[in-house]
Structure formats: structure tokens, C-alpha cells
C-alpha positions as CSV (number, residue, x, y, z in Angstrom):
1,X,110.4,95.5,100.7
2,X,108.6,98.7,98.5
3,X,109.7,100.1,95.3
4,X,108.5,103.3,94.4
5,X,108.1,105.5,91.6
6,X,107.1,108.4,89.3
7,X,105.9,108.2,86.3
8,X,104.5,112.0,83.8
9,X,100.7,112.0,83.8
10,X,100.9,112.5,79.9
11,X,102.9,109.4,79.0
12,X,99.9,106.7,79.6
13,X,102.5,104.4,77.6
14,X,104.7,104.6,80.3
15,X,101.9,104.5,83.3
16,X,99.9,101.4,81.2
17,X,104.0,99.2,81.1
18,X,104.1,100.0,84.8
19,X,100.3,99.4,85.7
20,X,101.0,96.0,84.0
21,X,103.9,95.2,85.4
22,X,101.9,95.7,88.4
23,X,103.1,98.8,90.0
24,X,99.0,100.5,91.5
25,X,98.8,104.0,92.2
26,X,99.1,105.3,95.4
27,X,97.3,108.4,95.1
28,X,100.5,110.2,95.0
29,X,100.8,113.6,92.8
30,X,103.5,116.1,92.6
31,X,103.0,119.3,89.9
32,X,106.7,121.1,88.0
33,X,105.3,124.6,87.4
34,X,108.9,125.6,86.8
35,X,109.5,124.7,83.3
36,X,107.5,125.8,80.1
37,X,105.1,123.5,80.8
38,X,103.4,122.4,83.3
39,X,103.7,118.9,84.0
40,X,102.5,116.3,86.8
41,X,104.1,113.2,87.9
42,X,101.8,110.1,89.8
43,X,103.1,108.0,92.3
44,X,103.3,103.8,92.1
45,X,104.4,102.0,93.6
46,X,104.6,98.3,94.1
47,X,105.2,95.2,96.7
48,X,108.6,93.7,96.3
49,X,107.6,91.1,98.6
50,X,104.6,89.9,96.5
51,X,105.2,90.3,93.9
52,X,105.1,87.1,91.6
53,X,107.9,85.7,89.5
54,X,107.9,86.2,86.4
């Protein structure tokens, strides 16, 4: 089982939090240009079967 989430590029704290938790960026990106500013998001995922217990 895999869990996937999107994190905004400008949210460095959240990106670090998810990396520390075991999520890895898989290269997926998306851009939202429908807002007043251009928002870029990176896709992170984690394999729930391989995640060590905490």
C-alpha cells in the first residue's frame, strides 16, 4: 500500500516534516496558475508496508 500527498514548494517546513517521516519525492509536480500567484506542488509518497514502526 502506498500513501501519496502533495506539498507546496514554498512550504519547506512541511516538505522537511514529510521527508523526516519517511516520505520521498517521486518526481511528480503540478502547477496551479489559477490563483493570484503561481503555486508549484511536489508529490511525495511512502510505502506503508515498508515503513518501520514508530
